[in-house]
C-alpha positions in Angstrom: -50.8 -111.2 6.2 -48.8 -114.5 4.9 -51.0 -114.9 1.9 -50.3 -111.3 0.9 -46.9 -111.6 1.4 -46.7 -114.8 -0.7 -48.9 -113.0 -3.4 -46.3 -110.1 -3.4 -43.4 -112.3 -3.8 -45.2 -114.1 -6.6 -46.0 -111.0 -8.1 -42.3 -109.9 -8.0 -41.0 -113.3 -9.3 -43.3 -113.1 -12.3 -42.1 -109.3 -13.0 -38.5 -110.2 -12.9 -38.9 -113.5 -15.1 -40.9 -111.2 -17.8 -38.2 -108.7 -17.7 -35.5 -111.3 -18.2 -37.6 -112.9 -21.0 -37.8 -109.5 -22.6 -33.8 -109.5 -22.7 -33.3 -106.7 -20.3 -32.6 -106.6 -16.4 -34.4 -103.3 -15.8 -37.2 -101.1 -17.3 -36.3 -97.7 -18.7 -37.5 -94.9 -16.7 -40.5 -93.2 -17.9 -40.2 -90.4 -20.4 -41.6 -86.9 -19.3 -44.7 -86.1 -21.2 -43.8 -83.1 -23.4 -45.5 -79.7 -22.4 -46.6 -78.0 -25.5 -48.5 -75.3 -24.3 -47.4 -71.8 -25.7 -44.6 -70.1 -23.8 -46.0 -67.2 -21.8 -43.3 -64.4 -21.5 -43.4 -61.4 -19.1 -41.1 -58.6 -20.0 -40.2 -55.7 -17.7 -38.9 -52.9 -19.6 -38.3 -49.3 -17.9 -40.5 -47.0 -20.0 -40.5 -44.3 -17.2 -38.5 -43.1 -14.4 -34.8 -42.9 -13.8 -34.0 -45.9 -15.6 -36.1 -44.9 -18.9 -33.1 -43.9 -21.0 -32.4 -47.8 -21.3 -35.9 -48.5 -22.3 -35.6 -48.0 -26.0 -32.7 -50.2 -26.3 -34.2 -53.1 -24.4 -37.4 -52.7 -26.2 -35.5 -53.1 -29.5 -33.9 -56.2 -28.1 -37.1 -57.7 -27.0 -38.8 -57.2 -30.4 -36.0 -58.5 -32.4 -35.7 -61.6 -30.3 -39.5 -62.3 -30.4 -39.6 -61.4 -34.3 -36.7 -64.2 -34.7 -38.3 -66.8 -32.6 -41.5 -66.2 -34.5 -40.0 -66.5 -38.0 -38.4 -70.0 -36.8 -41.8 -71.4 -35.9 -42.1 -70.5 -32.3 -41.1 -72.2 -29.3 -42.2 -76.0 -29.4 -44.1 -74.9 -32.7 -46.1 -72.4 -31.0 -45.9 -68.5 -31.0 -44.9 -66.8 -27.8 -47.5 -65.0 -25.7 -46.0 -61.7 -24.4 -47.1 -59.9 -21.6 -45.0 -56.7 -21.3 -45.0 -54.3 -18.3 -43.4 -51.1 -17.3 -40.6 -51.7 -14.8 -40.2 -48.0 -13.7 -37.9 -47.3 -11.1 -37.2 -48.0 -7.4 -39.4 -45.1 -6.4 -42.8 -46.4 -7.6 -44.7 -49.5 -7.7 -44.9 -50.0 -11.4 -42.7 -52.9 -11.4 -45.0 -54.7 -8.8 -48.1 -53.9 -10.6 -46.6 -55.3 -13.9 -45.6 -58.5 -12.3 -49.1 -59.0 -11.0 -50.5 -58.8 -14.5 -47.8 -61.2 -15.5 -48.7 -63.7 -12.7 -52.4 -63.4 -13.6 -51.5 -64.3 -17.2 -49.6 -67.4 -16.0 -46.2 -66.1 -17.1 -43.7 -69.1 -17.4 -40.8 -66.8 -17.4 -40.0 -62.9 -16.9 -37.2 -61.2 -18.5 -35.9 -58.1 -16.6 -35.7 -56.0 -14.8 -32.7 -53.9 -15.5 -32.0 -52.2 -12.2 -31.1 -54.2 -9.1 -33.3 -52.0 -6.7 -36.3 -52.7 -8.9 -35.6 -56.6 -9.1 -35.4 -56.6 -5.4 -38.9 -55.5 -5.1 -40.2 -58.2 -7.3 -37.8 -61.1 -7.2 -39.6 -62.9 -4.5 -43.2 -62.6 -6.1 -41.9 -63.7 -9.4 -40.1 -66.8 -8.3 -42.6 -67.6 -5.6 -45.1 -67.9 -8.6 -43.1 -70.6 -10.2 -41.8 -68.5 -13.1 -38.4 -68.0 -13.8 -36.5 -64.7 -13.9 -33.7 -63.8 -16.4 -32.4 -60.5 -16.0 -30.5 -58.7 -18.7 -28.6 -56.3 -16.4 -29.0 -56.7 -12.6 -25.6 -56.8 -11.0 -25.8 -56.2 -7.3 -23.7 -58.6 -5.3 -26.7 -59.1 -3.0 -28.3 -61.3 -5.8 -25.3 -63.8 -5.7 -26.5 -66.8 -3.8 -30.0 -65.1 -3.3 -32.8 -67.8 -2.2 -34.6 -67.7 -5.4 -35.5 -71.5 -5.5 -33.2 -71.9 -8.4 -35.5 -69.7 -10.7 -33.4 -66.4 -11.0 -30.6 -66.0 -13.5 -28.6 -62.9 -14.8 -26.5 -62.5 -17.8 -24.0 -60.0 -16.3 -21.1 -60.5 -13.9 -21.8 -59.1 -10.4 -20.9 -55.6 -9.5 -17.5 -56.4 -7.8 -16.1 -57.2 -11.3 -17.5 -54.1 -12.8 -16.0 -52.0 -9.9 -12.6 -53.5 -10.2 -12.4 -52.7 -13.9 -13.6 -49.0 -13.4 -11.0 -48.8 -10.5 -8.5 -49.8 -12.8 -9.5 -47.6 -15.5 -9.5 -44.6 -13.2 -6.0 -45.6 -12.0 -4.5 -45.9 -15.3 -5.5 -42.7 -16.2 -3.2 -41.2 -13.7 -5.7 -40.3 -11.1 -4.6 -41.1 -7.4 -7.6 -39.2 -5.5 -11.2 -39.8 -6.1 -14.5 -38.5 -5.0 -17.5 -40.7 -5.4 -21.2 -39.7 -5.2 -23.5 -42.5 -5.1 -27.4 -43.2 -5.2 -28.7 -44.6 -1.9 -30.3 -47.9 -3.0 -29.0 -51.6 -3.3 -27.3 -51.0 -6.6 -25.6 -47.7 -5.7 -24.2 -48.4 -2.2 -23.1 -51.9 -3.2 -21.3 -50.6 -6.2 -19.8 -47.9 -4.1 -18.3 -50.2 -1.6 -17.0 -52.4 -4.4 -15.2 -49.4 -6.0 -13.7 -47.9 -2.6 -12.3 -51.2 -2.0 -10.9 -52.0 -5.6 -9.4 -48.3 -5.9 -7.8 -48.6 -2.5 -6.3 -51.9 -3.3 -4.5 -50.2 -6.2 -3.2 -47.6 -3.8 -5.6 -44.8 -4.7 -7.4 -42.7 -1.9 -11.0 -42.0 -1.9 -11.1 -38.4 -0.3 -14.9 -38.3 -0.5 -17.9 -40.8 -0.6 -21.3 -39.2 -0.3 -24.7 -40.8 -0.9 -27.9 -39.0 -2.3 -31.6 -39.7 -2.4 -32.3 -40.7 -6.1 -35.8 -39.6 -6.0 -35.0 -36.2 -4.9 -31.2 -35.4 -5.2 -29.7 -32.2 -4.1 -27.6 -31.8 -7.1 -26.3 -28.3 -6.1 -25.1 -29.7 -2.9 -23.5 -32.5 -4.3 -21.7 -30.6 -6.8 -20.4 -28.4 -4.2 -19.3 -31.2 -2.2 -17.3 -32.9 -5.2 -15.7 -29.5 -6.2 -14.8 -29.0 -2.6 -13.0 -32.3 -2.4 -10.2 -31.2 -4.6 -10.2 -34.8 -6.0 -8.6 -35.6 -9.4 -11.3 -37.4 -10.6 -15.2 -38.0 -9.7 -17.3 -41.0 -10.1 -20.8 -41.1 -10.1 -22.7 -44.2 -9.5 -26.3 -43.7 -10.4 -28.9 -43.8 -13.4 -31.0 -41.0 -15.1 -30.3 -38.5 -12.2 -26.6 -38.3 -13.2 -27.3 -35.8 -15.9 -28.8 -33.5 -13.3 -25.7 -33.7 -11.4 -23.6 -33.2 -14.3 -25.5 -30.0 -15.1 -24.9 -28.8 -11.6 -21.1 -29.6 -11.9 -21.0 -27.5 -14.9 -22.6 -24.5 -13.1 -20.3 -25.0 -9.9 -17.2 -25.2 -11.8 -14.8 -22.4 -11.5 -12.0 -23.4 -13.7 -11.9 -23.7 -17.4 -11.2 -27.5 -17.4 -13.9 -30.1 -16.0 -12.7 -32.7 -13.5 -12.4 -36.2 -15.3 -15.8 -37.9 -14.7 -16.6 -41.5 -14.6 -20.2 -42.9 -14.5 -21.8 -46.5 -14.0 -23.4 -48.6 -16.3 -27.1 -47.4 -15.8 -25.8 -43.8 -16.8 -23.3 -44.2 -19.5 -25.3 -43.5 -22.6 -26.3 -40.7 -25.2 -29.3 -39.6 -22.8 -26.6 -38.4 -20.5 -24.8 -35.9 -22.8 -27.8 -34.8 -24.9 -27.8 -31.0 -25.3 -24.7 -30.6 -23.4 -21.6 -28.8 -25.0 -19.6 -31.7 -26.8 -16.4 -30.2 -25.5 -17.4 -30.6 -21.9 -19.0 -34.0 -22.2 -16.2 -35.5 -24.2 -14.0 -38.1 -22.2 -16.9 -39.1 -19.7 -16.2 -42.8 -19.2 -18.4 -45.5 -18.0 -18.2 -49.3 -17.7 -21.2 -51.6 -19.0 -21.0 -55.4 -19.3 -21.2 -57.3 -22.7 -19.0 -58.1 -25.6 -18.9 -55.8 -28.7 -22.2 -56.2 -30.6 -21.6 -57.8 -34.1 -22.2 -55.5 -37.2 -24.8 -58.1 -38.3 -26.7 -57.8 -34.8 -26.6 -54.0 -35.1 -27.8 -54.1 -38.7 -30.8 -56.4 -37.7 -31.4 -54.2 -34.7 -31.5 -51.1 -36.8 -33.9 -52.7 -39.3 -36.0 -53.8 -36.2 -36.1 -50.4 -34.5 -35.3 -47.7 -36.9 -34.0 -44.6 -35.3 -32.4 -46.2 -32.2 -29.9 -43.9 -30.7 -28.2 -45.9 -28.0 -28.1 -49.7 -28.1 -27.5 -50.0 -24.3 -28.8 -53.2 -23.1 -30.3 -54.3 -26.3 -28.0 -57.4 -26.7 -28.5 -58.4 -23.1 -32.3 -58.2 -23.4 -32.3 -60.0 -26.8 -30.3 -62.8 -25.3 -32.3 -63.2 -22.4 -35.4 -63.8 -24.5 -33.5 -66.2 -26.9 -32.0 -68.0 -23.8 -35.5 -68.6 -22.2 -36.9 -69.8 -25.7 -34.0 -72.2 -26.1 -34.2 -73.5 -22.7 -37.9 -74.3 -23.3 -37.1 -76.0 -26.4 -34.2 -78.3 -24.7 -36.6 -79.3 -21.8 -39.7 -79.9 -24.1 -41.6 -78.0 -21.7 -42.4 -74.4 -21.2 -43.0 -74.2 -17.4 -40.8 -72.1 -15.3 -38.9 -74.8 -13.4 -38.2 -76.8 -16.6 -36.9 -73.7 -18.2 -34.7 -73.0 -15.1 -33.1 -76.5 -15.2 -32.3 -76.2 -18.8 -30.8 -72.8 -18.9 -27.3 -73.8 -17.9 -27.1 -76.5 -20.5 -27.8 -74.2 -23.4 -24.6 -72.4 -23.2 -22.4 -75.5 -22.2 -23.0 -77.9 -24.9 -20.6 -78.9 -27.8 -21.9 -77.1 -31.0 -21.8 -73.5 -31.1 -24.6 -71.4 -32.4 -25.5 -67.7 -32.5 -29.2 -67.4 -33.4 -32.5 -69.0 -32.3 -33.1 -70.5 -35.7 -29.7 -72.2 -35.9 -29.7 -73.4 -32.1 -33.2 -74.6 -32.5 -32.3 -76.5 -35.4 -29.5 -78.4 -33.6 -31.7 -79.0 -30.6 -34.1 -80.6 -33.0 -31.2 -82.9 -34.3 -30.7 -83.9 -30.4 -27.3 -82.1 -30.5 -26.2 -80.1 -27.3 -25.6 -76.3 -27.9 -23.3 -73.6 -26.7 -25.3 -70.6 -27.4 -23.1 -67.5 -28.0 -25.5 -64.5 -27.7 -25.3 -60.9 -29.0 -23.7 -59.9 -25.6 -21.3 -62.8 -25.5 -21.5 -66.4 -24.5 -24.4 -67.4 -22.2 -22.7 -69.5 -19.7 -25.1 -69.9 -16.7 -24.4 -71.6 -13.6 -27.1 -73.5 -11.4 -26.8 -70.7 -8.9 -28.2 -68.1 -11.4 -24.7 -66.1 -12.1 -22.9 -66.4 -15.3 -19.5 -68.1 -15.0 -17.6 -65.5 -17.2 -18.2 -62.2 -18.6 -16.9 -59.0 -20.1 -16.9 -55.4 -19.0 -16.7 -52.9 -21.6 -15.1 -49.3 -21.0 -17.1 -46.7 -22.9 -16.1 -43.2 -23.7 -17.8 -40.4 -24.8 -16.4 -39.3 -28.0 -15.4 -35.8 -29.4 -18.8 -35.5 -31.2 -20.5 -36.0 -27.6 -21.9 -39.4 -28.2 -21.2 -42.8 -26.9 -20.3 -45.2 -29.6 -21.7 -48.7 -29.8 -18.3 -50.5 -29.3 -16.2 -49.8 -26.2 -12.7 -48.3 -26.1 -11.7 -51.7 -24.5 -13.3 -54.9 -23.5 -12.0 -56.6 -20.3 -12.8 -60.4 -19.6 -13.7 -61.2 -16.1 -14.3 -64.6 -14.4 -17.0 -64.8 -11.7 -15.9 -66.5 -8.6 
């Protein structure tokens, strides 16, 4: 043992002497070997089910982002491998089936879903595989601090912020009593609690709060409850089924003037009002996150997807894809954990940039970037939530359509 100790001491002394002779006191840490394997990207887009109305916009944002990444030479010099699947809704297993296909294809990252109830069914499987998940639109408060191993991020503020903006919008319109109908899932019930709390804090009174089964809603019964409440305004917190309830409210109405209607982010859009009399749907108001899309982005989106009727969550999906690609570039690796570690940094650097090509060029120069996406600055915290955000207040116009720009944009800070 003594000989062994003497030998180890001698070896240590020689190592120190060699270092001093080289003019340094410590060796630099070894660099991580870059991983240049192609980025495999899963994309959960709602093509069917109650969330399908936002599918075309998300598909357009996805395709535009991938086209621009490809035009810039791909991620780490290689094209992105896309594995796309239908996320459906919370009443079927399509999202789970799609995720299994992505895992089998060794996806490094998954963008989507939009629909908190859907994400809650697949998040554990995604992050358990080592892939990072970036949601364009999941806002349930339950995802704040969710034990996702540092592998879940979302681009939108939690529902508590949207509910506060919606409550203030209703209050400022002069309404003091409110009836609320909400889909019975993690998205709806959480948003309901936030809205009731926020409206009450302003001095308003919720005279009715009722929940319904989103898979088989009794829209006639709901319409009867809402009209019997004599509330000054209605709030419906749901998704595609909101249109059926709107039809039932029209049939149940006894007076000539509809009660002001407020809806949530997954419902506000042109699918809600399609085919209905413009005079009766004009003024329907909803809140959806995101800065106003630039004219340049809308033009690029229209060129990529001609005939798109509703831009919805297109900007958020575009930003989710670009953020993942830039994070992989910054990390010089395409695995999920490396991407997750780099995501907060790409929005907090010194040099602002707004496209993949511009940001990629800065990263190649060794500069730190602050990606300002199509939906706004992408400032992500290590816990997965954005540090700031914006809620847009959208209103159906006199022609019966929801314009791409909101009537108001309200900055929010995530606690």
